[in-house]
MIGU-485293 format. One record per residue (C-alpha): residue in one letter; x, y, z; chain. Coordinates in steps of 0.02 Angstrom, whole numbers, plus 32768, in hexadecimal, padded with zeros to 4 digits. Example, Ala and Ser with C-alpha at 12.3 -4.5 7.8 and 13.67 -1.06 7.14 Angstrom:
REM residues 2
<node><aa>a</aa><X>8267</X><Y>7F1F</Y><Z>8186</Z><ch>A</ch></node>
<node><aa>s</aa><X>82AC</X><Y>7FCB</Y><Z>8165</Z><ch>A</ch></node>
END
This chain:
REM residues 128
<node><aa>x</aa><X>8000</X><Y>8000</Y><Z>8000</Z><ch>A</ch></node>
<node><aa>x</aa><X>802E</X><Y>80B3</Y><Z>8021</Z><ch>A</ch></node>
<node><aa>x</aa><X>80B3</X><Y>8083</Y><Z>80A1</Z><ch>A</ch></node>
<node><aa>x</aa><X>8112</X><Y>8014</Y><Z>8028</Z><ch>A</ch></node>
<node><aa>x</aa><X>810C</X><Y>809E</Y><Z>7FA4</Z><ch>A</ch></node>
<node><aa>x</aa><X>8156</X><Y>8117</Y><Z>8021</Z><ch>A</ch></node>
<node><aa>x</aa><X>81E1</X><Y>809B</Y><Z>804B</Z><ch>A</ch></node>
<node><aa>x</aa><X>8207</X><Y>8085</Y><Z>7F90</Z><ch>A</ch></node>
<node><aa>x</aa><X>820E</X><Y>8143</Y><Z>7F79</Z><ch>A</ch></node>
<node><aa>x</aa><X>8285</X><Y>8155</Y><Z>800E</Z><ch>A</ch></node>
<node><aa>x</aa><X>82F5</X><Y>80CA</Y><Z>7FCD</Z><ch>A</ch></node>
<node><aa>x</aa><X>82F9</X><Y>8119</Y><Z>7F20</Z><ch>A</ch></node>
<node><aa>x</aa><X>8324</X><Y>81C5</Y><Z>7F66</Z><ch>A</ch></node>
<node><aa>x</aa><X>83AE</X><Y>817A</Y><Z>7FD2</Z><ch>A</ch></node>
<node><aa>x</aa><X>83F8</X><Y>811B</Y><Z>7F3E</Z><ch>A</ch></node>
<node><aa>x</aa><X>83F6</X><Y>81B8</Y><Z>7ED2</Z><ch>A</ch></node>
<node><aa>x</aa><X>844A</X><Y>8221</Y><Z>7F5A</Z><ch>A</ch></node>
<node><aa>x</aa><X>84CD</X><Y>819A</Y><Z>7F7C</Z><ch>A</ch></node>
<node><aa>x</aa><X>84F3</X><Y>8182</Y><Z>7EC3</Z><ch>A</ch></node>
<node><aa>x</aa><X>84FF</X><Y>823B</Y><Z>7EA1</Z><ch>A</ch></node>
<node><aa>x</aa><X>8577</X><Y>8254</Y><Z>7F32</Z><ch>A</ch></node>
<node><aa>x</aa><X>85E1</X><Y>81BB</Y><Z>7F09</Z><ch>A</ch></node>
<node><aa>x</aa><X>85EE</X><Y>81D3</Y><Z>7E4E</Z><ch>A</ch></node>
<node><aa>x</aa><X>8614</X><Y>828D</Y><Z>7E50</Z><ch>A</ch></node>
<node><aa>x</aa><X>868B</X><Y>8271</Y><Z>7EE2</Z><ch>A</ch></node>
<node><aa>x</aa><X>86E9</X><Y>81EA</Y><Z>7E83</Z><ch>A</ch></node>
<node><aa>x</aa><X>86FD</X><Y>8259</Y><Z>7DEB</Z><ch>A</ch></node>
<node><aa>x</aa><X>8736</X><Y>82EA</Y><Z>7E58</Z><ch>A</ch></node>
<node><aa>x</aa><X>87BB</X><Y>8278</Y><Z>7EA3</Z><ch>A</ch></node>
<node><aa>x</aa><X>87F5</X><Y>8240</Y><Z>7DF6</Z><ch>A</ch></node>
<node><aa>x</aa><X>880D</X><Y>82F6</Y><Z>7DC7</Z><ch>A</ch></node>
<node><aa>x</aa><X>8861</X><Y>831F</Y><Z>7E6D</Z><ch>A</ch></node>
<node><aa>x</aa><X>88E2</X><Y>8296</Y><Z>7E51</Z><ch>A</ch></node>
<node><aa>x</aa><X>88F5</X><Y>82B1</Y><Z>7D96</Z><ch>A</ch></node>
<node><aa>x</aa><X>88B1</X><Y>8205</Y><Z>7D6B</Z><ch>A</ch></node>
<node><aa>x</aa><X>885B</X><Y>81F0</Y><Z>7CC3</Z><ch>A</ch></node>
<node><aa>x</aa><X>87AF</X><Y>81A3</Y><Z>7CD1</Z><ch>A</ch></node>
<node><aa>x</aa><X>86F7</X><Y>81B8</Y><Z>7CF3</Z><ch>A</ch></node>
<node><aa>x</aa><X>8662</X><Y>815F</Y><Z>7D3F</Z><ch>A</ch></node>
<node><aa>x</aa><X>85CB</X><Y>8129</Y><Z>7CD8</Z><ch>A</ch></node>
<node><aa>x</aa><X>8530</X><Y>80FD</Y><Z>7D39</Z><ch>A</ch></node>
<node><aa>x</aa><X>847C</X><Y>80CC</Y><Z>7D2D</Z><ch>A</ch></node>
<node><aa>x</aa><X>8421</X><Y>80C8</Y><Z>7DD3</Z><ch>A</ch></node>
<node><aa>x</aa><X>8486</X><Y>8065</Y><Z>7E52</Z><ch>A</ch></node>
<node><aa>x</aa><X>84F2</X><Y>8011</Y><Z>7DCD</Z><ch>A</ch></node>
<node><aa>x</aa><X>8593</X><Y>805F</Y><Z>7D8E</Z><ch>A</ch></node>
<node><aa>x</aa><X>8637</X><Y>8042</Y><Z>7D36</Z><ch>A</ch></node>
<node><aa>x</aa><X>86DD</X><Y>809C</Y><Z>7D49</Z><ch>A</ch></node>
<node><aa>x</aa><X>8730</X><Y>80BF</Y><Z>7CA3</Z><ch>A</ch></node>
<node><aa>x</aa><X>87EA</X><Y>80D8</Y><Z>7CC3</Z><ch>A</ch></node>
<node><aa>x</aa><X>8857</X><Y>8126</Y><Z>7C3D</Z><ch>A</ch></node>
<node><aa>x</aa><X>87E7</X><Y>81A6</Y><Z>7BE9</Z><ch>A</ch></node>
<node><aa>x</aa><X>8765</X><Y>8229</Y><Z>7C12</Z><ch>A</ch></node>
<node><aa>x</aa><X>86FB</X><Y>8235</Y><Z>7B74</Z><ch>A</ch></node>
<node><aa>x</aa><X>8658</X><Y>81DA</Y><Z>7B9D</Z><ch>A</ch></node>
<node><aa>x</aa><X>8628</X><Y>81CC</Y><Z>7AE5</Z><ch>A</ch></node>
<node><aa>x</aa><X>86B4</X><Y>814C</Y><Z>7AD0</Z><ch>A</ch></node>
<node><aa>x</aa><X>8657</X><Y>80D8</Y><Z>7B47</Z><ch>A</ch></node>
<node><aa>x</aa><X>85DF</X><Y>80B3</Y><Z>7AB8</Z><ch>A</ch></node>
<node><aa>x</aa><X>866C</X><Y>8077</Y><Z>7A45</Z><ch>A</ch></node>
<node><aa>x</aa><X>86AA</X><Y>7FD3</Y><Z>7A8E</Z><ch>A</ch></node>
<node><aa>x</aa><X>8748</X><Y>7FC9</Y><Z>7A23</Z><ch>A</ch></node>
<node><aa>x</aa><X>877D</X><Y>807B</Y><Z>7A49</Z><ch>A</ch></node>
<node><aa>x</aa><X>8754</X><Y>8065</Y><Z>7B01</Z><ch>A</ch></node>
<node><aa>x</aa><X>87BB</X><Y>7FC6</Y><Z>7B0C</Z><ch>A</ch></node>
<node><aa>x</aa><X>8851</X><Y>801B</Y><Z>7ABB</Z><ch>A</ch></node>
<node><aa>x</aa><X>884D</X><Y>80AC</Y><Z>7B36</Z><ch>A</ch></node>
<node><aa>x</aa><X>881A</X><Y>804E</Y><Z>7BD4</Z><ch>A</ch></node>
<node><aa>x</aa><X>88A8</X><Y>8046</Y><Z>7C54</Z><ch>A</ch></node>
<node><aa>x</aa><X>88A1</X><Y>7F9A</Y><Z>7CA4</Z><ch>A</ch></node>
<node><aa>x</aa><X>893B</X><Y>7FC7</Y><Z>7D0D</Z><ch>A</ch></node>
<node><aa>x</aa><X>88DC</X><Y>8057</Y><Z>7D5D</Z><ch>A</ch></node>
<node><aa>x</aa><X>8840</X><Y>7FED</Y><Z>7D74</Z><ch>A</ch></node>
<node><aa>x</aa><X>88A1</X><Y>7F62</Y><Z>7DCB</Z><ch>A</ch></node>
<node><aa>x</aa><X>8902</X><Y>7FDE</Y><Z>7E37</Z><ch>A</ch></node>
<node><aa>x</aa><X>885D</X><Y>802D</Y><Z>7E6C</Z><ch>A</ch></node>
<node><aa>x</aa><X>8809</X><Y>7F86</Y><Z>7E91</Z><ch>A</ch></node>
<node><aa>x</aa><X>889F</X><Y>7F45</Y><Z>7EF4</Z><ch>A</ch></node>
<node><aa>x</aa><X>88B7</X><Y>7FE8</Y><Z>7F52</Z><ch>A</ch></node>
<node><aa>x</aa><X>87FE</X><Y>7FEF</Y><Z>7F7C</Z><ch>A</ch></node>
<node><aa>x</aa><X>8800</X><Y>7F3B</Y><Z>7FB9</Z><ch>A</ch></node>
<node><aa>x</aa><X>8897</X><Y>7F62</Y><Z>8027</Z><ch>A</ch></node>
<node><aa>x</aa><X>882A</X><Y>7FE8</Y><Z>8078</Z><ch>A</ch></node>
<node><aa>x</aa><X>878F</X><Y>7F7D</Y><Z>808F</Z><ch>A</ch></node>
<node><aa>x</aa><X>8730</X><Y>7FAE</Y><Z>7FF1</Z><ch>A</ch></node>
<node><aa>x</aa><X>86FB</X><Y>7F28</Y><Z>7F75</Z><ch>A</ch></node>
<node><aa>x</aa><X>86EE</X><Y>7F45</Y><Z>7EBB</Z><ch>A</ch></node>
<node><aa>x</aa><X>86CF</X><Y>7EB9</Y><Z>7E3E</Z><ch>A</ch></node>
<node><aa>x</aa><X>8754</X><Y>7EA1</Y><Z>7DB9</Z><ch>A</ch></node>
<node><aa>x</aa><X>8769</X><Y>7E48</Y><Z>7D14</Z><ch>A</ch></node>
<node><aa>x</aa><X>8826</X><Y>7E50</Y><Z>7D36</Z><ch>A</ch></node>
<node><aa>x</aa><X>8870</X><Y>7E3C</Y><Z>7C89</Z><ch>A</ch></node>
<node><aa>x</aa><X>87E2</X><Y>7E78</Y><Z>7C1B</Z><ch>A</ch></node>
<node><aa>x</aa><X>87ED</X><Y>7F26</Y><Z>7BD0</Z><ch>A</ch></node>
<node><aa>x</aa><X>8740</X><Y>7F56</Y><Z>7C0C</Z><ch>A</ch></node>
<node><aa>x</aa><X>8705</X><Y>7FA5</Y><Z>7CAD</Z><ch>A</ch></node>
<node><aa>x</aa><X>86B5</X><Y>7F3A</Y><Z>7D33</Z><ch>A</ch></node>
<node><aa>x</aa><X>8600</X><Y>7F53</Y><Z>7D60</Z><ch>A</ch></node>
<node><aa>x</aa><X>85E6</X><Y>7F8F</Y><Z>7E11</Z><ch>A</ch></node>
<node><aa>x</aa><X>8553</X><Y>7FBF</Y><Z>7E7C</Z><ch>A</ch></node>
<node><aa>x</aa><X>850F</X><Y>7FF0</Y><Z>7F26</Z><ch>A</ch></node>
<node><aa>x</aa><X>8470</X><Y>7FCC</Y><Z>7F86</Z><ch>A</ch></node>
<node><aa>x</aa><X>83F3</X><Y>8023</Y><Z>7FF7</Z><ch>A</ch></node>
<node><aa>x</aa><X>845D</X><Y>7FE5</Y><Z>8089</Z><ch>A</ch></node>
<node><aa>x</aa><X>84E1</X><Y>8067</Y><Z>805C</Z><ch>A</ch></node>
<node><aa>x</aa><X>84CD</X><Y>810F</Y><Z>80B3</Z><ch>A</ch></node>
<node><aa>x</aa><X>850E</X><Y>81BD</Y><Z>8089</Z><ch>A</ch></node>
<node><aa>x</aa><X>858A</X><Y>81A4</Y><Z>8117</Z><ch>A</ch></node>
<node><aa>x</aa><X>85C7</X><Y>8108</Y><Z>80BB</Z><ch>A</ch></node>
<node><aa>x</aa><X>85E4</X><Y>8174</Y><Z>8021</Z><ch>A</ch></node>
<node><aa>x</aa><X>8651</X><Y>81E9</Y><Z>8088</Z><ch>A</ch></node>
<node><aa>x</aa><X>86B7</X><Y>8157</Y><Z>80CE</Z><ch>A</ch></node>
<node><aa>x</aa><X>86C6</X><Y>810B</Y><Z>8020</Z><ch>A</ch></node>
<node><aa>x</aa><X>8702</X><Y>81AE</Y><Z>7FD2</Z><ch>A</ch></node>
<node><aa>x</aa><X>8781</X><Y>81C8</Y><Z>805E</Z><ch>A</ch></node>
<node><aa>x</aa><X>87CA</X><Y>811C</Y><Z>803C</Z><ch>A</ch></node>
<node><aa>x</aa><X>87C5</X><Y>8138</Y><Z>7F80</Z><ch>A</ch></node>
<node><aa>x</aa><X>8827</X><Y>81D9</Y><Z>7F97</Z><ch>A</ch></node>
<node><aa>x</aa><X>88B5</X><Y>8175</Y><Z>7FE4</Z><ch>A</ch></node>
<node><aa>x</aa><X>88A9</X><Y>80F0</Y><Z>7F5C</Z><ch>A</ch></node>
<node><aa>x</aa><X>88B2</X><Y>8170</Y><Z>7ED0</Z><ch>A</ch></node>
<node><aa>x</aa><X>8943</X><Y>81CB</Y><Z>7F23</Z><ch>A</ch></node>
<node><aa>x</aa><X>89A4</X><Y>8128</Y><Z>7F19</Z><ch>A</ch></node>
<node><aa>x</aa><X>8972</X><Y>810D</Y><Z>7E64</Z><ch>A</ch></node>
<node><aa>x</aa><X>89C9</X><Y>81AC</Y><Z>7E26</Z><ch>A</ch></node>
<node><aa>x</aa><X>8A6C</X><Y>814A</Y><Z>7E18</Z><ch>A</ch></node>
<node><aa>x</aa><X>8A22</X><Y>80EC</Y><Z>7D84</Z><ch>A</ch></node>
<node><aa>x</aa><X>8A14</X><Y>8188</Y><Z>7D19</Z><ch>A</ch></node>
END
């Protein structure tokens, strides 16, 4: 009934706020540390494209694979894991991994995540 609709609305609003904070925060950190890349998202699902910033290239698989930096992706995933953050990886494939979050994640979790990502990306600068 009305109560379940309200719960769904609250969950949707929370997911949108979390995603907005996380995705813009990740891209801000990439810029801060001079790392080429961007985040593409749809709802709670996202992918981190390391190696280039032009989102139009995402729609051209061959061009995307040529520009994708697997070394940066693996450094990010390993550095995140060292700090207690899990990101799925395809390890040797030249495509970004799909990632996501759930309604269990709070805005405070986004802050903690971005703080840890800041340290990960600072370490990644040596790969440039």
